[in-house]
MARNU-375111 format. One line per field, with one value per residue: residue in one letter; x, y, z of N, C-alpha, C in turn; residue number from 0. Coordinates in nm, 2 decimals. Layout:
BEGIN
res c(A ...)
n_px c(X ...)
n_py c(Y ...)
n_pz c(Z ...)
ca_px c(X ...)
ca_py c(Y ...)
ca_pz c(Z ...)
c_px c(X ...)
c_py c(Y ...)
c_pz c(Z ...)
n c(NUM ...)
//
This chain:
BEGIN
res c(M V V R I T R A L L I L Q L I L A A G V S A V A G K L F H L G L V P A V M V G I G I V L L L R M L I T A N N F W L T W Y Y G S V T P P E Y R I G L W R A I R L F F G E Y R S T M I S S S W T M P F F A F S R H I A T D A K T L P V L L V H G Y G C N S G Y W H A M S K A L T R A Q I T H W T V D L E P V T A S I D E Y V Q T I H E A I E C L C Q E C E T Q Q I V I V G H S M G G L A I R A Y L R D H G S R R I A K V I T L G T P H H G T A L A Q F G I G H N T R Q M L W S I G E Q E G L S S P W L R A L A S H E S P A V Y R L F V S I Y S H H D N I I A P Q T S S H L L G A R N I A H G G I G H V A L A L H P T I Q E E V V R E I R E V S Q N V S R W M R T G R)
n_px c(-0.63 -0.71 -0.73 -0.93 -1.12 -1.14 -1.17 -1.43 -1.58 -1.58 -1.73 -1.94 -2.00 -2.04 -2.26 -2.49 -2.44 -2.50 -2.78 -2.91 -2.84 -3.02 -3.28 -3.27 -3.33 -3.55 -3.75 -3.65 -3.68 -3.43 -3.17 -2.95 -2.66 -2.72 -2.81 -2.68 -2.43 -2.60 -2.58 -2.31 -2.23 -2.35 -2.23 -2.00 -2.01 -2.10 -1.86 -1.70 -1.84 -1.79 -1.51 -1.52 -1.68 -1.45 -1.24 -1.43 -1.44 -1.19 -1.11 -1.30 -1.20 -0.96 -0.60 -0.49 -0.37 -0.06 0.00 0.17 0.13 -0.17 -0.43 -0.53 -0.89 -0.86 -0.65 -0.77 -0.94 -0.79 -0.65 -0.85 -0.97 -0.73 -0.65 -0.94 -0.92 -0.68 -0.75 -0.92 -0.79 -0.63 -0.80 -0.92 -0.77 -0.53 -0.49 -0.65 -0.54 -0.26 -0.09 0.19 0.56 0.82 1.06 1.32 1.63 1.86 2.08 2.17 2.24 2.19 2.07 1.87 1.47 1.20 0.90 0.60 0.28 -0.04 -0.36 -0.57 -0.54 -0.30 0.00 -0.03 -0.11 0.16 0.19 0.25 0.51 0.66 0.71 0.84 1.07 1.20 1.22 1.45 1.68 1.62 1.63 1.34 1.11 0.78 0.52 0.24 -0.02 -0.20 -0.40 -0.67 -0.80 -0.63 -0.44 -0.18 0.03 0.08 0.18 0.46 0.58 0.56 0.69 0.96 1.06 1.02 1.25 1.48 1.50 1.52 1.79 1.93 1.90 2.02 2.25 2.36 2.39 2.19 1.91 1.67 1.36 0.98 0.73 0.39 0.11 -0.08 0.09 0.36 0.33 0.34 0.60 0.73 0.69 0.81 1.03 1.06 1.03 1.23 1.51 1.69 1.92 1.93 1.78 1.85 1.76 1.40 1.11 0.84 0.50 0.22 0.21 0.01 0.13 0.10 -0.23 -0.50 -0.82 -1.01 -0.98 -1.18 -1.40 -1.34 -1.32 -1.18 -0.91 -0.66 -0.74 -0.84 -0.59 -0.47 -0.62 -0.71 -0.79 -1.05 -1.03 -1.19 -1.01 -0.77 -0.64 -0.57 -0.33 -0.40 -0.39 -0.20 -0.06 0.12 0.22 0.38 0.53 0.68 0.86 1.05 1.38 1.55 1.72 1.65 1.43 1.59 1.62 1.42 1.21 0.96 0.72 0.44 0.12 -0.04 -0.31 -0.39 -0.63 -0.73 -0.57 -0.62 -0.60 -0.37 -0.11 -0.03 0.15 0.38 0.71 0.87 1.21 1.27 1.32 1.13 0.91 0.70 0.44 0.14 -0.15 -0.19 -0.31 -0.40 -0.40 -0.29 0.01 0.17 0.14 0.19 0.44 0.61 0.70 0.78 1.00 1.13 1.17 1.31 1.56 1.62 1.67 1.89 2.04 2.10 2.25 2.44 2.58 2.63 2.76 3.02 3.05 3.15 3.36 3.56 3.48 3.38)
n_py c(0.56 0.50 0.78 0.89 0.74 0.74 1.06 1.03 0.88 1.08 1.32 1.19 1.18 1.43 1.50 1.34 1.43 1.69 1.62 1.51 1.75 1.91 1.76 1.74 2.04 2.07 1.95 2.01 2.24 2.38 2.63 2.75 2.68 2.51 2.29 2.22 2.13 1.92 1.70 1.70 1.58 1.37 1.21 1.18 1.02 0.81 0.68 0.67 0.43 0.27 0.23 0.15 -0.13 -0.26 -0.23 -0.43 -0.62 -0.76 -0.82 -1.01 -1.27 -1.20 -1.25 -1.35 -1.15 -1.00 -0.99 -0.83 -0.60 -0.52 -0.29 -0.02 0.15 0.43 0.41 0.26 0.41 0.64 0.51 0.42 0.67 0.78 0.57 0.61 0.89 0.85 0.73 0.88 1.12 0.97 0.84 1.06 1.31 1.26 1.05 1.11 1.39 1.39 1.22 1.12 1.06 1.06 1.17 1.38 1.39 1.60 1.62 1.37 1.05 0.83 0.51 0.48 0.48 0.30 0.29 0.11 0.07 -0.04 -0.23 -0.10 0.15 0.42 0.64 0.81 0.79 0.74 1.02 1.10 0.97 1.04 1.31 1.24 1.11 1.28 1.48 1.39 1.39 1.17 0.98 0.91 0.73 0.65 0.38 0.32 0.05 -0.06 -0.26 -0.19 -0.43 -0.66 -0.96 -0.99 -1.06 -0.95 -0.68 -0.71 -0.63 -0.37 -0.28 -0.42 -0.29 -0.03 0.00 -0.07 0.15 0.35 0.27 0.32 0.57 0.70 0.56 0.37 0.00 -0.13 -0.08 0.05 -0.06 -0.03 -0.16 -0.16 -0.30 -0.50 -0.42 -0.55 -0.84 -0.77 -0.73 -0.93 -1.14 -1.00 -1.05 -1.34 -1.36 -1.20 -1.21 -1.10 -0.92 -0.66 -0.52 -0.40 -0.43 -0.50 -0.34 -0.37 -0.30 -0.38 -0.62 -0.85 -1.13 -1.39 -1.40 -1.27 -1.26 -1.08 -1.04 -1.15 -0.98 -0.81 -0.72 -0.83 -0.99 -1.04 -1.02 -1.26 -1.35 -1.28 -1.39 -1.53 -1.81 -1.96 -2.25 -2.57 -2.66 -2.48 -2.18 -2.10 -2.03 -1.88 -2.07 -2.00 -1.76 -1.98 -2.14 -1.96 -1.92 -2.13 -2.09 -1.92 -1.88 -1.93 -1.74 -1.49 -1.44 -1.31 -1.07 -0.91 -0.63 -0.68 -0.50 -0.44 -0.40 -0.54 -0.45 -0.41 -0.30 -0.44 -0.66 -0.99 -1.26 -1.08 -1.16 -1.25 -1.06 -1.14 -1.25 -1.56 -1.59 -1.32 -1.01 -0.90 -0.64 -0.56 -0.36 -0.22 -0.05 0.05 0.18 0.01 0.16 0.37 0.31 0.43 0.68 0.73 0.84 0.74 0.51 0.59 0.71 0.43 0.33 0.48 0.51 0.22 0.20 0.41 0.25 0.02 0.13 0.23 -0.04 -0.12 0.07 0.05 -0.23 -0.19 -0.06 -0.20 -0.45 -0.62)
n_pz c(-1.55 -1.28 -1.19 -1.33 -1.25 -0.97 -1.01 -1.08 -0.89 -0.69 -0.78 -0.81 -0.53 -0.47 -0.60 -0.47 -0.21 -0.27 -0.35 -0.09 0.03 -0.06 -0.01 0.28 0.35 0.21 0.39 0.64 0.65 0.65 0.60 0.38 0.43 0.66 0.53 0.33 0.51 0.59 0.37 0.34 0.56 0.56 0.33 0.42 0.66 0.51 0.39 0.62 0.76 0.59 0.64 0.87 0.80 0.71 0.92 1.05 0.93 0.89 1.18 1.22 1.03 1.14 1.25 1.57 1.78 1.93 2.23 2.29 2.13 2.16 2.21 2.39 2.41 2.37 2.20 1.99 1.92 1.80 1.62 1.40 1.33 1.22 1.02 0.86 0.82 0.62 0.42 0.30 0.25 0.08 -0.13 -0.23 -0.26 -0.31 -0.48 -0.69 -0.78 -0.76 -0.87 -1.03 -1.17 -1.08 -0.94 -0.89 -0.69 -0.60 -0.46 -0.39 -0.22 -0.17 -0.30 -0.60 -0.56 -0.66 -0.66 -0.58 -0.56 -0.45 -0.52 -0.66 -0.65 -0.76 -0.88 -0.73 -0.44 -0.28 -0.25 0.04 0.12 -0.08 -0.01 0.23 0.11 -0.03 0.14 0.23 0.05 -0.17 -0.46 -0.63 -0.82 -0.95 -1.05 -1.26 -1.16 -1.42 -1.63 -1.36 -1.24 -1.37 -1.38 -1.17 -1.32 -1.52 -1.47 -1.44 -1.65 -1.66 -1.44 -1.41 -1.70 -1.59 -1.39 -1.52 -1.66 -1.46 -1.35 -1.58 -1.59 -1.39 -1.34 -1.20 -1.10 -0.93 -0.74 -0.51 -0.41 -0.34 -0.16 -0.17 -0.01 -0.27 -0.43 -0.31 -0.38 -0.66 -0.73 -0.61 -0.82 -1.04 -0.92 -0.96 -1.25 -1.38 -1.20 -0.93 -1.01 -1.02 -0.81 -0.41 -0.25 -0.12 0.03 0.19 0.23 0.43 0.29 0.13 0.20 0.19 0.11 0.22 0.36 0.26 -0.01 -0.13 -0.15 -0.38 -0.67 -1.04 -1.16 -1.03 -0.71 -0.68 -0.72 -0.47 -0.28 0.03 0.18 0.37 0.58 0.72 0.91 0.86 0.72 0.36 0.12 -0.18 -0.51 -0.73 -0.54 -0.37 -0.59 -0.66 -0.43 -0.49 -0.63 -0.54 -0.35 -0.05 -0.08 -0.20 -0.05 0.17 0.09 0.15 0.35 0.53 0.67 0.88 0.97 1.32 1.33 1.06 0.84 0.63 0.50 0.63 0.75 0.98 1.02 0.77 0.65 0.73 0.64 0.56 0.62 0.57 0.69 0.94 1.06 1.25 1.38 1.60 1.59 1.31 1.07 0.73 0.43 0.61 0.61 0.44 0.51 0.71 1.01 1.12 0.98 0.74 0.87 0.86 0.66 0.50 0.69 0.63 0.33 0.34 0.50 0.34 0.10 0.19 0.25 -0.01 -0.09 0.07 -0.04 -0.32 -0.25 -0.12 -0.15 -0.02)
ca_px c(-0.75 -0.75 -0.77 -1.06 -1.21 -1.15 -1.28 -1.57 -1.65 -1.61 -1.80 -2.11 -2.01 -2.07 -2.40 -2.47 -2.45 -2.57 -2.92 -2.93 -2.90 -3.17 -3.41 -3.27 -3.34 -3.71 -3.81 -3.70 -3.70 -3.30 -3.12 -2.86 -2.60 -2.72 -2.87 -2.53 -2.38 -2.62 -2.54 -2.16 -2.20 -2.41 -2.13 -1.84 -2.06 -2.15 -1.72 -1.70 -1.94 -1.70 -1.42 -1.57 -1.71 -1.33 -1.22 -1.50 -1.46 -1.04 -1.14 -1.39 -1.13 -0.81 -0.53 -0.48 -0.30 0.01 -0.03 0.28 0.04 -0.29 -0.39 -0.69 -0.99 -0.84 -0.55 -0.83 -1.01 -0.69 -0.65 -1.02 -0.96 -0.63 -0.71 -1.07 -0.83 -0.57 -0.82 -0.99 -0.62 -0.56 -0.93 -1.06 -0.69 -0.34 -0.49 -0.72 -0.49 -0.16 -0.01 0.33 0.63 0.98 1.13 1.50 1.72 1.96 2.22 2.17 2.35 2.13 2.03 1.73 1.42 1.06 0.75 0.50 0.14 -0.10 -0.47 -0.72 -0.45 -0.21 0.09 -0.05 -0.10 0.24 0.24 0.29 0.61 0.74 0.78 0.96 1.19 1.23 1.35 1.59 1.71 1.61 1.55 1.24 1.04 0.71 0.45 0.12 0.01 -0.33 -0.59 -0.72 -0.83 -0.55 -0.36 -0.06 0.17 0.01 0.22 0.60 0.68 0.59 0.82 1.07 1.08 1.09 1.39 1.58 1.52 1.58 1.90 2.00 1.92 2.03 2.38 2.33 2.33 2.08 1.80 1.57 1.21 0.90 0.59 0.27 0.01 -0.06 0.24 0.49 0.35 0.37 0.78 0.79 0.65 0.91 1.17 1.04 1.01 1.39 1.56 1.74 2.05 1.92 1.76 1.96 1.66 1.26 1.03 0.70 0.40 0.11 0.18 -0.04 0.20 0.03 -0.34 -0.61 -0.97 -1.07 -0.97 -1.32 -1.50 -1.33 -1.33 -1.07 -0.87 -0.56 -0.85 -0.85 -0.47 -0.47 -0.73 -0.70 -0.93 -1.06 -1.08 -1.19 -0.83 -0.66 -0.64 -0.50 -0.33 -0.44 -0.27 -0.13 0.02 0.15 0.31 0.51 0.62 0.75 0.97 1.14 1.45 1.57 1.81 1.47 1.36 1.69 1.62 1.28 1.22 0.85 0.64 0.31 0.07 -0.10 -0.43 -0.42 -0.76 -0.78 -0.46 -0.68 -0.53 -0.28 0.02 -0.02 0.25 0.51 0.76 0.96 1.33 1.30 1.33 0.98 0.93 0.56 0.38 0.02 -0.21 -0.17 -0.42 -0.34 -0.41 -0.22 0.12 0.29 0.16 0.28 0.58 0.69 0.69 0.85 1.14 1.16 1.15 1.42 1.65 1.65 1.74 2.02 2.12 2.12 2.28 2.56 2.62 2.61 2.92 3.15 3.12 3.20 3.49 3.62 3.48 3.36)
ca_py c(0.47 0.57 0.89 0.91 0.69 0.86 1.19 1.00 0.88 1.25 1.35 1.11 1.20 1.54 1.46 1.26 1.53 1.81 1.54 1.53 1.87 1.95 1.73 1.81 2.15 2.15 1.85 2.03 2.42 2.42 2.73 2.68 2.62 2.40 2.24 2.14 2.09 1.80 1.68 1.69 1.51 1.24 1.14 1.14 0.92 0.69 0.70 0.58 0.31 0.13 0.19 0.06 -0.22 -0.30 -0.31 -0.52 -0.76 -0.78 -0.86 -1.16 -1.30 -1.19 -1.34 -1.31 -0.99 -1.07 -0.94 -0.64 -0.51 -0.51 -0.19 0.02 0.20 0.55 0.41 0.17 0.51 0.73 0.37 0.38 0.81 0.76 0.50 0.69 1.04 0.86 0.63 0.99 1.20 0.92 0.84 1.21 1.43 1.26 0.98 1.21 1.52 1.43 1.14 1.15 0.97 1.08 1.28 1.39 1.43 1.71 1.58 1.20 0.98 0.65 0.42 0.55 0.43 0.22 0.25 0.07 0.08 -0.13 -0.32 -0.02 0.29 0.48 0.69 0.96 0.69 0.79 1.14 1.16 0.90 1.13 1.40 1.22 1.10 1.43 1.56 1.29 1.36 1.03 1.00 0.81 0.71 0.54 0.29 0.29 -0.09 -0.07 -0.23 -0.20 -0.58 -0.73 -1.06 -0.93 -1.10 -0.87 -0.55 -0.75 -0.61 -0.23 -0.25 -0.43 -0.13 0.10 -0.07 -0.06 0.27 0.39 0.22 0.37 0.78 0.71 0.53 0.23 -0.16 -0.21 0.00 -0.09 -0.11 -0.06 -0.20 -0.14 -0.42 -0.57 -0.39 -0.64 -0.95 -0.80 -0.75 -1.09 -1.20 -0.97 -1.14 -1.45 -1.38 -1.13 -1.23 -1.02 -0.86 -0.52 -0.52 -0.42 -0.42 -0.50 -0.30 -0.42 -0.19 -0.42 -0.69 -1.01 -1.25 -1.51 -1.37 -1.17 -1.28 -0.97 -1.05 -1.22 -0.87 -0.72 -0.79 -0.83 -1.15 -1.00 -1.04 -1.41 -1.42 -1.27 -1.48 -1.63 -1.91 -2.00 -2.36 -2.65 -2.63 -2.35 -2.11 -2.18 -1.92 -1.92 -2.12 -1.84 -1.76 -2.12 -2.12 -1.83 -1.91 -2.22 -2.05 -1.87 -1.89 -1.82 -1.58 -1.38 -1.36 -1.24 -0.89 -0.83 -0.62 -0.70 -0.37 -0.44 -0.38 -0.62 -0.36 -0.38 -0.39 -0.52 -0.76 -1.05 -1.27 -0.99 -1.22 -1.28 -0.99 -1.21 -1.33 -1.63 -1.59 -1.17 -0.93 -0.86 -0.53 -0.56 -0.23 -0.19 0.09 0.18 0.03 -0.04 0.28 0.50 0.30 0.47 0.83 0.74 0.90 0.58 0.39 0.67 0.72 0.32 0.35 0.58 0.39 0.12 0.27 0.47 0.14 -0.06 0.20 0.24 -0.14 -0.12 0.16 -0.01 -0.37 -0.17 0.01 -0.27 -0.59 -0.70)
ca_pz c(-1.53 -1.15 -1.18 -1.36 -1.14 -0.86 -1.01 -1.11 -0.76 -0.62 -0.88 -0.73 -0.40 -0.45 -0.68 -0.38 -0.11 -0.34 -0.34 0.01 0.12 -0.12 0.01 0.40 0.31 0.17 0.44 0.73 0.64 0.67 0.51 0.24 0.50 0.75 0.47 0.27 0.59 0.62 0.28 0.36 0.68 0.55 0.27 0.55 0.72 0.47 0.38 0.78 0.73 0.47 0.66 0.98 0.81 0.67 1.04 1.14 0.82 0.92 1.33 1.22 0.97 1.14 1.34 1.72 1.84 2.03 2.36 2.30 2.00 2.17 2.22 2.42 2.37 2.31 2.03 1.88 1.85 1.70 1.48 1.30 1.24 1.13 0.88 0.81 0.74 0.54 0.32 0.25 0.20 -0.08 -0.25 -0.25 -0.27 -0.39 -0.62 -0.83 -0.83 -0.75 -0.92 -1.00 -1.19 -1.08 -0.85 -0.90 -0.57 -0.65 -0.39 -0.37 -0.15 -0.19 -0.44 -0.65 -0.51 -0.71 -0.56 -0.67 -0.52 -0.45 -0.60 -0.65 -0.61 -0.87 -0.80 -0.61 -0.34 -0.26 -0.20 0.15 0.14 -0.16 0.05 0.32 0.08 -0.08 0.24 0.28 -0.08 -0.21 -0.62 -0.65 -0.94 -0.95 -1.18 -1.24 -1.26 -1.50 -1.59 -1.24 -1.19 -1.45 -1.31 -1.12 -1.39 -1.60 -1.37 -1.44 -1.74 -1.62 -1.33 -1.54 -1.77 -1.49 -1.33 -1.65 -1.71 -1.34 -1.36 -1.69 -1.61 -1.23 -1.38 -1.10 -1.10 -0.83 -0.68 -0.36 -0.46 -0.23 -0.26 -0.06 -0.06 -0.35 -0.47 -0.27 -0.45 -0.80 -0.64 -0.65 -0.93 -1.13 -0.90 -1.05 -1.42 -1.42 -1.10 -0.84 -1.01 -1.00 -0.68 -0.35 -0.11 -0.13 0.13 0.15 0.37 0.45 0.15 0.18 0.12 0.20 0.05 0.26 0.33 0.20 -0.13 -0.17 -0.19 -0.46 -0.83 -1.09 -1.18 -0.93 -0.63 -0.69 -0.67 -0.32 -0.19 0.15 0.22 0.54 0.57 0.82 0.98 0.87 0.62 0.28 -0.01 -0.29 -0.60 -0.77 -0.42 -0.40 -0.73 -0.65 -0.35 -0.54 -0.76 -0.46 -0.27 0.09 -0.06 -0.26 0.13 0.24 0.02 0.16 0.49 0.57 0.74 0.89 1.11 1.34 1.34 0.96 0.81 0.48 0.55 0.75 0.87 0.97 1.02 0.64 0.57 0.80 0.54 0.65 0.61 0.56 0.83 0.95 1.12 1.31 1.43 1.61 1.61 1.23 0.97 0.60 0.40 0.66 0.67 0.38 0.53 0.90 1.03 1.20 0.85 0.67 0.90 0.89 0.50 0.49 0.75 0.55 0.20 0.35 0.54 0.23 0.03 0.28 0.26 -0.13 -0.12 0.09 -0.09 -0.44 -0.26 -0.04 -0.22 0.13)
c_px c(-0.81 -0.80 -0.86 -1.18 -1.24 -1.21 -1.42 -1.64 -1.65 -1.72 -1.93 -2.12 -2.06 -2.23 -2.50 -2.50 -2.50 -2.77 -2.97 -2.95 -3.02 -3.29 -3.43 -3.34 -3.53 -3.81 -3.83 -3.67 -3.57 -3.25 -2.98 -2.73 -2.59 -2.75 -2.73 -2.41 -2.43 -2.59 -2.40 -2.15 -2.27 -2.28 -2.02 -1.88 -2.07 -1.95 -1.71 -1.70 -1.87 -1.60 -1.44 -1.61 -1.55 -1.28 -1.32 -1.48 -1.27 -1.02 -1.22 -1.27 -0.99 -0.75 -0.54 -0.39 -0.24 0.00 0.04 0.25 -0.09 -0.33 -0.55 -0.76 -0.91 -0.70 -0.65 -0.93 -0.94 -0.67 -0.76 -0.98 -0.85 -0.63 -0.81 -0.96 -0.75 -0.66 -0.87 -0.89 -0.64 -0.69 -0.94 -0.95 -0.56 -0.41 -0.54 -0.64 -0.33 -0.05 0.06 0.42 0.76 0.97 1.29 1.55 1.84 2.10 2.23 2.22 2.34 2.10 1.87 1.63 1.27 0.94 0.64 0.36 0.05 -0.26 -0.57 -0.64 -0.36 -0.06 0.12 -0.09 0.05 0.28 0.35 0.46 0.71 0.82 0.87 1.09 1.26 1.30 1.50 1.68 1.81 1.54 1.47 1.13 0.91 0.63 0.31 0.06 -0.17 -0.30 -0.57 -0.73 -0.75 -0.48 -0.23 0.04 0.18 0.17 0.36 0.67 0.67 0.67 0.96 1.11 1.09 1.22 1.47 1.62 1.58 1.70 1.99 2.03 2.01 2.22 2.39 2.34 2.20 2.02 1.75 1.42 1.11 0.77 0.50 0.16 0.03 0.08 0.38 0.45 0.37 0.56 0.81 0.77 0.74 1.02 1.16 1.10 1.19 1.48 1.58 1.84 2.02 1.84 1.84 1.86 1.51 1.22 0.90 0.65 0.32 0.11 0.15 0.02 0.16 -0.12 -0.39 -0.77 -1.03 -1.05 -1.13 -1.41 -1.46 -1.34 -1.23 -0.99 -0.76 -0.62 -0.80 -0.71 -0.43 -0.56 -0.62 -0.85 -0.94 -1.13 -1.11 -1.10 -0.80 -0.67 -0.58 -0.44 -0.39 -0.38 -0.18 -0.01 0.11 0.25 0.40 0.59 0.72 0.83 1.10 1.28 1.46 1.68 1.72 1.45 1.46 1.67 1.52 1.28 1.06 0.83 0.54 0.26 -0.02 -0.26 -0.44 -0.56 -0.85 -0.69 -0.54 -0.63 -0.35 -0.13 0.04 0.10 0.36 0.55 0.85 1.12 1.37 1.28 1.20 0.97 0.72 0.53 0.26 -0.05 -0.22 -0.24 -0.35 -0.33 -0.29 -0.07 0.20 0.26 0.18 0.42 0.64 0.74 0.79 0.98 1.21 1.24 1.28 1.53 1.66 1.70 1.84 2.09 2.22 2.21 2.42 2.68 2.71 2.76 2.98 3.14 3.14 3.31 3.55 3.62 3.36 3.20)
c_py c(0.54 0.68 0.97 0.86 0.74 1.03 1.16 0.97 1.02 1.29 1.30 1.19 1.33 1.56 1.43 1.41 1.65 1.75 1.56 1.68 1.93 1.89 1.75 1.94 2.17 2.06 1.95 2.17 2.44 2.55 2.66 2.64 2.54 2.26 2.14 2.09 1.92 1.70 1.61 1.57 1.37 1.12 1.10 1.05 0.78 0.66 0.63 0.49 0.23 0.14 0.13 -0.08 -0.33 -0.37 -0.42 -0.65 -0.86 -0.87 -0.98 -1.26 -1.29 -1.30 -1.28 -1.21 -1.05 -0.94 -0.75 -0.56 -0.47 -0.36 -0.13 0.10 0.37 0.54 0.29 0.30 0.61 0.61 0.39 0.56 0.80 0.70 0.56 0.83 0.98 0.80 0.79 1.09 1.10 0.92 0.96 1.35 1.36 1.18 1.08 1.28 1.51 1.27 1.17 1.03 0.97 1.17 1.31 1.45 1.51 1.66 1.44 1.14 0.81 0.60 0.47 0.43 0.40 0.23 0.20 0.00 -0.04 -0.15 -0.16 0.11 0.30 0.53 0.80 0.88 0.76 0.89 1.15 1.07 0.98 1.21 1.38 1.15 1.16 1.51 1.49 1.26 1.22 1.05 0.87 0.81 0.62 0.51 0.32 0.17 -0.12 -0.19 -0.27 -0.34 -0.63 -0.84 -0.96 -0.98 -1.02 -0.76 -0.56 -0.64 -0.46 -0.24 -0.33 -0.36 -0.05 0.10 -0.01 0.08 0.40 0.37 0.30 0.50 0.80 0.66 0.44 0.11 -0.18 -0.08 -0.04 -0.01 -0.12 -0.08 -0.18 -0.22 -0.52 -0.57 -0.49 -0.76 -0.92 -0.76 -0.84 -1.16 -1.10 -1.02 -1.29 -1.46 -1.26 -1.13 -1.08 -0.89 -0.75 -0.42 -0.52 -0.48 -0.45 -0.48 -0.35 -0.38 -0.30 -0.51 -0.79 -1.14 -1.38 -1.52 -1.32 -1.24 -1.20 -0.96 -1.08 -1.14 -0.77 -0.80 -0.76 -1.00 -1.14 -1.04 -1.19 -1.47 -1.42 -1.28 -1.58 -1.71 -1.95 -2.12 -2.45 -2.63 -2.56 -2.31 -2.17 -2.01 -1.97 -2.00 -2.06 -1.81 -1.91 -2.13 -2.04 -1.85 -2.04 -2.21 -1.97 -1.96 -1.82 -1.68 -1.48 -1.32 -1.24 -1.11 -0.86 -0.78 -0.62 -0.57 -0.37 -0.42 -0.47 -0.53 -0.36 -0.40 -0.40 -0.62 -0.84 -1.24 -1.15 -1.04 -1.28 -1.23 -1.04 -1.28 -1.46 -1.65 -1.42 -1.17 -0.87 -0.77 -0.51 -0.44 -0.29 -0.05 0.16 0.08 0.09 0.05 0.37 0.45 0.40 0.64 0.87 0.81 0.85 0.54 0.45 0.68 0.51 0.29 0.36 0.52 0.33 0.14 0.31 0.34 0.06 -0.03 0.25 0.13 -0.18 -0.04 0.05 -0.15 -0.29 -0.09 -0.08 -0.41 -0.69 -0.60)
c_pz c(-1.38 -1.15 -1.25 -1.29 -1.02 -0.85 -0.99 -1.00 -0.66 -0.67 -0.81 -0.61 -0.39 -0.52 -0.50 -0.22 -0.13 -0.34 -0.20 0.10 0.06 -0.03 0.19 0.43 0.31 0.30 0.58 0.73 0.70 0.57 0.45 0.32 0.59 0.67 0.38 0.35 0.64 0.52 0.25 0.42 0.62 0.42 0.34 0.62 0.68 0.42 0.51 0.81 0.67 0.56 0.81 0.96 0.76 0.81 1.12 1.04 0.89 1.11 1.26 1.13 1.01 1.20 1.46 1.73 1.94 2.14 2.38 2.25 2.07 2.24 2.30 2.38 2.31 2.20 2.00 1.81 1.76 1.56 1.32 1.28 1.19 0.98 0.77 0.72 0.65 0.42 0.27 0.17 0.06 -0.15 -0.33 -0.28 -0.36 -0.52 -0.70 -0.86 -0.79 -0.77 -1.00 -1.13 -1.15 -0.99 -0.83 -0.78 -0.64 -0.58 -0.34 -0.34 -0.12 -0.27 -0.48 -0.63 -0.66 -0.65 -0.64 -0.54 -0.51 -0.50 -0.56 -0.64 -0.78 -0.78 -0.66 -0.47 -0.21 -0.22 -0.08 0.16 0.05 -0.11 0.17 0.22 0.02 0.01 0.28 0.13 -0.17 -0.36 -0.62 -0.75 -0.87 -1.07 -1.09 -1.25 -1.31 -1.61 -1.43 -1.19 -1.32 -1.35 -1.30 -1.23 -1.49 -1.58 -1.41 -1.53 -1.72 -1.50 -1.38 -1.61 -1.69 -1.41 -1.42 -1.70 -1.61 -1.34 -1.42 -1.70 -1.47 -1.25 -1.28 -1.18 -1.03 -0.79 -0.58 -0.41 -0.32 -0.23 -0.12 -0.13 -0.16 -0.44 -0.47 -0.35 -0.61 -0.80 -0.71 -0.72 -1.06 -1.09 -0.97 -1.15 -1.42 -1.29 -1.03 -0.86 -0.98 -0.87 -0.54 -0.22 -0.16 -0.02 0.10 0.29 0.33 0.34 0.21 0.16 0.10 0.17 0.21 0.23 0.26 0.09 -0.19 -0.21 -0.27 -0.62 -0.87 -1.03 -1.01 -0.74 -0.57 -0.67 -0.52 -0.21 -0.08 0.23 0.35 0.51 0.70 0.94 1.01 0.73 0.50 0.18 -0.08 -0.38 -0.66 -0.65 -0.41 -0.48 -0.70 -0.58 -0.35 -0.57 -0.69 -0.39 -0.15 0.05 -0.18 -0.12 0.18 0.18 0.07 0.34 0.47 0.67 0.72 0.97 1.19 1.39 1.17 0.90 0.69 0.43 0.66 0.67 0.90 0.96 0.88 0.59 0.68 0.66 0.55 0.56 0.56 0.67 0.84 1.09 1.15 1.38 1.48 1.61 1.45 1.10 0.82 0.52 0.47 0.68 0.58 0.44 0.71 0.90 1.01 1.10 0.77 0.70 0.89 0.78 0.43 0.57 0.65 0.40 0.26 0.41 0.42 0.16 0.06 0.23 0.12 -0.19 -0.11 0.04 -0.28 -0.37 -0.20 -0.08 -0.09 0.21)
n c(0 1 2 3 4 5 6 7 8 9 10 11 12 13 14 15 16 17 18 19 20 21 22 23 24 25 26 27 28 29 30 31 32 33 34 35 36 37 38 39 40 41 42 43 44 45 46 47 48 49 50 51 52 53 54 55 56 57 58 59 60 61 62 63 64 65 66 67 68 69 70 71 72 73 74 75 76 77 78 79 80 81 82 83 84 85 86 87 88 89 90 91 92 93 94 95 96 97 98 99 100 101 102 103 104 105 106 107 108 109 110 111 112 113 114 115 116 117 118 119 120 121 122 123 124 125 126 127 128 129 130 131 132 133 134 135 136 137 138 139 140 141 142 143 144 145 146 147 148 149 150 151 152 153 154 155 156 157 158 159 160 161 162 163 164 165 166 167 168 169 170 171 172 173 174 175 176 177 178 179 180 181 182 183 184 185 186 187 188 189 190 191 192 193 194 195 196 197 198 199 200 201 202 203 204 205 206 207 208 209 210 211 212 213 214 215 216 217 218 219 220 221 222 223 224 225 226 227 228 229 230 231 232 233 234 235 236 237 238 239 240 241 242 243 244 245 246 247 248 249 250 251 252 253 254 255 256 257 258 259 260 261 262 263 264 265 266 267 268 269 270 271 272 273 274 275 276 277 278 279 280 281 282 283 284 285 286 287 288 289 290 291 292 293 294 295 296 297 298 299 300 301 302 303 304 305 306 307 308 309 310 311 312 313 314 315 316 317 318 319)
//
């Protein structure tokens, strides 16, 4: 479904660019090439304004940035254009044309990995991360969470079936599971329903563990489940998130590594990604979509996968 939606949006953008080009050429007596450049420029500018609006909203609803993560003007510019570039690549290139289901490493030395994307995305979002995992000789599968606007609970069965198939085909008892944004919440819902027997480690990237205020601008039942409401005194997670947390134990949280950015432009407050009892790794200067495309984050994910794989292998050999 997301493939069709993103391709349709691309066609609409091309139609808009063509229309603007025709109007600009007629009004300003431009040649074909300058008119086309104007049309494309307007579309790119509109996409840039969407990214800018997201940053403004998360500044308005966001948490206070700790002093050690505050950035200057130059890094702020890099942050903005890095997120803009990542958004353009994901929504206009990898999600429409590079969705995939699996990559089998020829000489895998780690546990296999399941990648779970976030809201409004598909497996194509993981294209850059897949390249990093492939270079590291890590077998990885993906899932597509559909329908796009469904309840997060409806994604649990898809994740469960993928995990069981992955364990069976790789002849392993456990895997590592990586979730971006809403994908991390879908993983928590899976653990609630099926337990942690199959999971050696959970790595979440920019997951709104306590909700995000920007969910109020989304559509679908899942956005209401991810909502962080601004009250008179303090924020409040959605009823669904509070119910989810009530079914979890400290042992479950110890499986988690939550990687997030204090400059996330979708999760607000940004500290919503901090999960008490988990290992939390904070960053600055990285946007929401850019998380899985950023080399530093990719290196951390690979390192975490290797570390837990070594621990599991050692436990199987020695029993401790």
